[in-house]
Structures are given as C-alpha cells and as structure tokens.
C-alpha angles and dihedrals in degrees: 000000000000117000112253114225120201135173101251114226092203100046098028098227142090109274142152111291128222117281091232139354110287091230138356127276137044096309092052089051092048091051090048091050099042111024126074125226088247093055091045091054089050090052094048090053092047095046091058090053092048093049092049101039095044092038093232117186105208091199086067109084092215093053091045089053090051090055093044091052090048090053093049091050094045093050092047096247093122138015115259144109119273112227118257116245135190095044114125093202096059137071143094093305093069 
C-alpha cells in the first residue's frame, strides 16, 4: 500500500497520514484528511496524561466533553488552551 501524504494541520508540514479514520463520522474523516500519523500519536500520548492528571471519567458526559474539546484544540480545529500536564500542583482537586 502506498504511503498517503497529507499537509498536517497540527504540525504544518507534509507528513504521512493515518491509515484509516480514528473513529466513524465527520470528525473521524476530518482527522483522517487533515492530521498526520505523527500528530495523532502525540495526541494519543497527551490524552492519556490529561485523563489521568485531571481524573476524567469518560463515562461522565461533562468529562468526555472536556477531553473532546482538548483534542479539538490540540489538533488546531478550534481555538482554546490545551491543559497543562506533568505539574504536581495542578488537577481537579485545586
């Protein structure tokens, strides 16, 4: 299979695209079309840190929306600040 090259919205350069959309629906297709494999790996690593450090419960709609908005901001699909991670003094218990 030939490598698919896309212009990555997050990293701003031509890079290898994802092999398939990460999930179904319009957002999955947009990520597939506009986000490189490298940027998606960066997001997957960051999302684990955000879930753990902010103690997000993805069964809770509010927490799921927080993570979704973080993903959209990180990938450059919306304006917004991406949460800081790896800071022992921060978290939901503030």
